[in-house]
C-alpha positions as CSV (number, residue, x, y, z in Angstrom):
1,X,15.7,8.6,7.0
2,X,17.8,6.6,9.4
3,X,18.8,3.5,7.5
4,X,18.0,1.4,10.5
5,X,14.4,2.6,10.5
6,X,13.7,0.6,7.4
7,X,14.5,-2.6,9.1
8,X,12.6,-1.5,12.2
9,X,9.5,-1.0,10.1
10,X,9.8,-4.3,8.3
11,X,10.0,-6.0,11.7
12,X,6.6,-4.3,12.4
13,X,5.1,-5.7,9.2
14,X,6.6,-9.1,9.9
15,X,5.0,-9.1,13.4
16,X,1.6,-8.2,12.0
17,X,1.9,-10.8,9.3
18,X,2.9,-13.5,11.7
19,X,0.0,-12.8,14.0
20,X,-2.6,-12.4,11.2
21,X,-1.3,-15.6,9.6
22,X,-2.6,-17.6,12.5
23,X,-6.2,-16.7,11.3
24,X,-5.8,-17.7,7.6
25,X,-9.0,-19.4,6.4
26,X,-10.8,-19.3,9.8
27,X,-13.5,-16.9,8.6
28,X,-13.0,-14.3,11.4
29,X,-12.2,-10.9,9.8
30,X,-12.3,-9.2,13.2
31,X,-9.8,-11.6,14.7
32,X,-7.5,-11.1,11.7
33,X,-7.5,-7.4,12.0
34,X,-7.2,-7.3,15.8
35,X,-4.2,-9.7,15.8
36,X,-2.3,-7.7,13.2
37,X,-3.0,-4.3,14.7
38,X,-1.9,-5.4,18.2
39,X,1.3,-7.0,16.9
40,X,2.2,-4.0,14.7
41,X,1.5,-1.5,17.4
42,X,3.8,-3.4,19.8
43,X,6.5,-3.4,17.3
44,X,6.2,0.2,16.4
45,X,6.1,1.2,20.1
46,X,9.7,-0.2,20.5
47,X,11.2,2.0,17.7
48,X,13.3,5.0,18.7
49,X,11.2,7.7,17.1
50,X,8.5,10.3,17.8
51,X,6.0,8.7,15.5
52,X,2.5,9.9,14.7
53,X,0.0,8.0,12.6
54,X,-1.2,10.0,9.6
55,X,-3.0,7.1,7.9
56,X,-4.3,4.3,10.1
57,X,-7.3,2.3,11.1
58,X,-9.6,5.3,11.4
59,X,-10.3,8.3,13.5
60,X,-9.6,8.1,17.3
61,X,-13.3,7.4,18.0
62,X,-13.4,4.7,15.4
63,X,-10.4,2.6,16.2
64,X,-8.9,1.4,19.5
65,X,-5.3,1.5,18.2
66,X,-3.3,2.7,15.2
67,X,-5.8,5.5,14.9
68,X,-5.0,8.8,13.1
69,X,-3.1,11.0,15.4
70,X,-1.8,8.2,17.7
71,X,1.7,8.7,18.9
72,X,4.0,5.7,18.7
73,X,7.6,5.0,19.5
74,X,9.9,5.5,22.5
75,X,9.8,9.3,22.2
76,X,13.5,9.4,21.3
77,X,14.9,10.2,17.8
78,X,13.2,11.9,14.8
79,X,9.6,12.9,14.4
80,X,8.2,10.5,11.9
81,X,4.9,10.4,10.0
82,X,3.6,6.9,9.7
83,X,1.0,5.3,7.4
84,X,-0.1,1.8,8.3
85,X,-2.3,-0.9,6.9
86,X,-1.8,-3.9,9.2
87,X,-3.8,-6.1,6.9
88,X,-4.5,-5.1,3.3
89,X,-7.0,-7.8,2.3
90,X,-8.7,-8.8,5.6
91,X,-11.2,-10.8,3.7
92,X,-8.4,-12.6,1.8
93,X,-6.9,-13.7,5.1
94,X,-10.2,-14.8,6.6
95,X,-11.1,-16.9,3.5
96,X,-7.6,-18.2,2.9
97,X,-7.2,-16.5,-0.5
98,X,-3.9,-15.1,-1.9
99,X,-2.7,-11.5,-2.0
100,X,-3.0,-10.2,1.6
101,X,-0.1,-8.1,2.9
102,X,0.9,-6.0,5.8
103,X,2.3,-2.5,5.1
104,X,4.0,0.5,6.8
105,X,5.2,3.7,5.1
106,X,7.0,6.5,6.9
107,X,8.6,9.9,6.3
108,X,10.8,11.9,8.7
109,X,9.1,15.3,9.3
110,X,11.1,18.1,7.6
111,X,12.7,15.6,5.1
112,X,9.6,14.1,3.6
113,X,5.8,14.0,3.9
114,X,2.8,11.6,3.4
115,X,-0.6,13.1,2.5
116,X,-3.1,12.7,5.3
117,X,-5.8,11.3,3.0
118,X,-9.4,11.0,4.1
119,X,-10.8,7.5,4.2
120,X,-12.8,7.7,1.0
121,X,-12.5,6.5,-2.5
122,X,-9.7,7.4,-5.0
123,X,-9.4,6.8,-8.7
124,X,-5.8,5.7,-9.4
125,X,-3.5,5.2,-12.3
126,X,-0.2,3.5,-11.3
127,X,2.7,2.6,-13.7
128,X,6.3,1.5,-13.3
129,X,9.5,3.5,-14.2
130,X,9.3,2.8,-18.0
131,X,6.0,4.5,-18.4
132,X,6.6,7.3,-15.9
133,X,5.7,10.7,-17.4
134,X,3.8,9.2,-20.3
135,X,0.4,8.7,-18.8
136,X,-2.5,11.1,-18.0
137,X,-5.4,10.0,-15.7
138,X,-7.7,12.5,-17.4
139,X,-7.3,10.7,-20.8
140,X,-9.5,7.7,-21.9
141,X,-8.1,4.3,-21.0
142,X,-7.3,3.5,-24.7
143,X,-4.9,6.4,-25.0
144,X,-3.1,5.6,-21.8
145,X,-2.8,1.9,-22.8
146,X,-1.3,3.1,-26.1
147,X,1.5,5.1,-24.5
148,X,2.1,2.4,-21.8
149,X,2.5,-0.2,-24.5
150,X,4.9,2.0,-26.4
151,X,6.9,2.7,-23.3
152,X,7.2,-1.0,-22.5
153,X,7.9,-2.0,-26.1
154,X,4.7,-4.1,-26.2
155,X,1.5,-4.2,-28.2
156,X,-1.7,-3.2,-26.3
157,X,-2.8,-6.8,-26.5
158,X,0.3,-7.8,-24.4
159,X,-0.6,-5.5,-21.5
160,X,-2.3,-6.6,-18.3
161,X,-4.4,-4.1,-16.4
162,X,-5.0,-4.8,-12.7
163,X,-8.1,-3.5,-10.9
164,X,-10.6,-4.4,-8.1
165,X,-13.6,-6.5,-9.2
166,X,-16.4,-4.0,-8.5
167,X,-19.6,-3.1,-10.3
168,X,-18.3,0.5,-10.5
169,X,-15.7,-0.6,-13.0
170,X,-18.1,-2.0,-15.6
171,X,-17.5,0.8,-18.0
172,X,-13.8,0.9,-17.5
173,X,-13.6,-2.9,-18.0
174,X,-15.5,-2.5,-21.2
175,X,-13.2,0.2,-22.6
176,X,-10.1,-1.8,-21.7
177,X,-11.4,-4.9,-23.4
178,X,-12.3,-2.9,-26.5
179,X,-8.8,-1.6,-26.6
180,X,-7.5,-5.1,-26.6
181,X,-5.7,-5.3,-23.3
182,X,-5.9,-8.1,-20.8
183,X,-7.4,-7.6,-17.3
184,X,-6.7,-9.2,-13.9
185,X,-9.6,-8.6,-11.5
186,X,-9.1,-9.2,-7.7
187,X,-11.7,-9.2,-5.0
188,X,-9.5,-7.1,-2.5
189,X,-6.1,-5.5,-2.3
190,X,-5.4,-2.9,-5.0
191,X,-2.2,-2.0,-3.1
192,X,-0.7,-5.4,-4.0
193,X,-1.7,-4.7,-7.6
194,X,0.0,-1.3,-7.5
195,X,3.2,-3.0,-6.2
196,X,3.1,-5.3,-9.2
197,X,2.6,-2.5,-11.6
198,X,5.6,-0.6,-10.1
199,X,7.9,-3.6,-10.3
200,X,9.4,-4.1,-13.8
201,X,9.3,-7.9,-13.1
202,X,5.6,-7.8,-12.1
203,X,2.8,-9.4,-14.1
204,X,0.7,-6.2,-14.0
205,X,1.6,-3.4,-16.3
206,X,-0.8,-0.8,-14.9
207,X,-3.3,-0.4,-12.1
208,X,-6.5,1.4,-13.0
209,X,-9.7,2.1,-11.2
210,X,-11.2,3.2,-7.9
211,X,-10.0,1.9,-4.5
212,X,-9.3,3.4,-1.1
213,X,-7.5,6.8,-0.8
214,X,-5.3,5.6,2.1
215,X,-4.0,2.8,0.0
216,X,-3.3,5.4,-2.7
217,X,-0.9,7.2,-0.4
218,X,0.8,3.9,0.5
219,X,1.0,3.2,-3.3
220,X,2.6,6.6,-3.7
221,X,5.2,5.9,-1.1
222,X,6.1,2.7,-3.0
223,X,6.1,4.5,-6.3
224,X,8.5,7.1,-4.9
225,X,10.9,4.4,-3.8
226,X,10.6,2.3,-7.0
227,X,10.8,5.2,-9.5
228,X,7.3,4.7,-10.8
229,X,4.3,7.0,-11.0
230,X,0.8,7.4,-9.6
231,X,-1.8,9.9,-10.6
232,X,-5.1,10.0,-8.6
233,X,-8.4,11.8,-8.1
234,X,-10.5,11.7,-5.0
235,X,-14.0,10.3,-5.5
236,X,-16.8,11.6,-3.3
237,X,-20.1,9.8,-2.6
238,X,-21.6,12.7,-0.7
239,X,-21.0,16.3,0.4
240,X,-19.9,15.2,3.8
241,X,-16.9,13.4,2.3
242,X,-16.1,16.4,0.2
243,X,-16.1,18.7,3.2
244,X,-13.9,16.2,5.1
245,X,-11.4,16.2,2.3
246,X,-11.3,20.0,2.3
247,X,-10.6,20.0,6.0
248,X,-7.8,17.4,5.9
249,X,-6.1,18.7,2.7
250,X,-6.5,22.4,3.7
251,X,-7.8,23.4,0.3
252,X,-11.1,24.0,-1.6
253,X,-9.7,22.4,-4.7
254,X,-10.3,18.7,-3.9
255,X,-11.3,17.8,-7.4
256,X,-7.9,18.3,-9.0
257,X,-5.6,15.5,-10.2
258,X,-3.1,14.5,-7.4
259,X,0.4,13.7,-8.7
260,X,3.0,11.6,-6.9
261,X,4.5,14.6,-5.2
262,X,1.1,15.5,-3.8
263,X,0.8,12.1,-2.1
264,X,4.3,11.4,-1.0
265,X,7.6,13.3,-1.3
266,X,11.1,13.5,0.0
267,X,12.7,10.9,2.3
268,X,10.3,8.0,2.5
269,X,10.6,4.3,3.5
270,X,8.2,1.6,2.6
271,X,7.9,-1.9,4.0
272,X,5.6,-4.8,3.3
273,X,5.3,-8.5,4.3
274,X,3.2,-11.1,2.7
275,X,0.4,-12.8,4.8
276,X,-1.1,-15.0,2.2
277,X,1.0,-15.8,-0.8
278,X,0.9,-13.5,-3.8
279,X,2.9,-12.9,-7.0
280,X,5.5,-10.6,-5.3
281,X,5.5,-11.7,-1.7
282,X,5.1,-15.2,-0.4
283,X,2.7,-15.8,2.5
284,X,3.6,-16.8,6.1
285,X,4.8,-20.4,6.4
286,X,4.9,-21.9,9.8
287,X,7.4,-24.6,10.7
288,X,8.3,-26.8,13.6
289,X,10.7,-24.2,14.9
290,X,8.9,-21.0,13.9
291,X,8.0,-19.4,10.6
292,X,9.3,-18.0,7.4
293,X,8.1,-14.6,6.0
294,X,8.8,-12.8,2.7
295,X,9.1,-9.0,2.8
296,X,10.2,-6.0,0.8
297,X,11.7,-2.8,2.3
298,X,12.8,0.2,0.3
299,X,14.0,3.8,0.7
300,X,13.4,6.7,-1.7
301,X,16.6,8.5,-0.9
302,X,18.9,5.7,-2.0
303,X,16.5,3.8,-4.3
304,X,17.5,0.6,-2.5
305,X,15.0,-2.2,-2.7
306,X,15.6,-5.3,-0.5
307,X,13.6,-8.5,-0.9
308,X,13.9,-10.5,2.4
309,X,13.2,-14.1,3.4
310,X,13.3,-14.1,7.1
311,X,13.4,-17.2,9.3
312,X,11.8,-16.5,12.7
313,X,12.9,-18.9,15.5
314,X,10.2,-18.7,18.1
315,X,12.2,-20.2,20.9
316,X,14.5,-17.1,20.7
317,X,13.4,-13.5,21.3
318,X,9.7,-13.4,20.5
319,X,9.8,-9.8,19.2
320,X,10.9,-11.1,15.8
């Protein structure tokens, strides 16, 4: 992965965040998503690459831009697989709540790969470097919490589990509470929780529960860069989703546990920018001269993680 591509991708997440940030608290989910998608697409179109979207806003007939299979970039440079989430937490932006981010992950074809996951549900277990190799998504929550606590040098009662606040998690919540661990429930944005679980300085020790499969691949890209681990299983609501998964994954065995290397491997870059302030990334702050954003960009090959505070002066080049 060209080292400059990492900064190119973080410029794309910054552009999306700056555009979506104008709609914080205004109650218009559609406007939030449209503003972010348009800004991100413009930024990605300027990058010297032969990019193709493998995870995006939907199939070609479902999304006007950043759809799966869309070609992006100038056409020069390397062939690159791109996974995008212009706004993770659209509702959070529309209602002015914390935790919304803009994300891009990418892999140069031949050097790395991102799974083209169907837009369905995925059961996930995400931990940071200290607990890597110790967990097993097929085991009961209590057993995983026990090994995570041991890996971190904590008691189970000291652990914090992050998950989406959904009725489908009632049994999981009950088991975690019985084990003695703490829980942080969020209305949207389990990718943000995954990033916290992967960061040794984060307030979340583990992400558990069911969220979107595309966000699972983005979480895997981050895990690859940060030295953490994700295990996952696809969750099907009907036979149509199962058949779609078989088609995309090219296998009949769509019920197996997906490990990190199944979701993302090789030379990968991950970039994210905060839209509304969260525990890891601050939100967009507008000033009299422009705006300030907070981002992270990382590469799996080098293991480098850069936390960026960027000052955007709007009277200069508007392309950020």
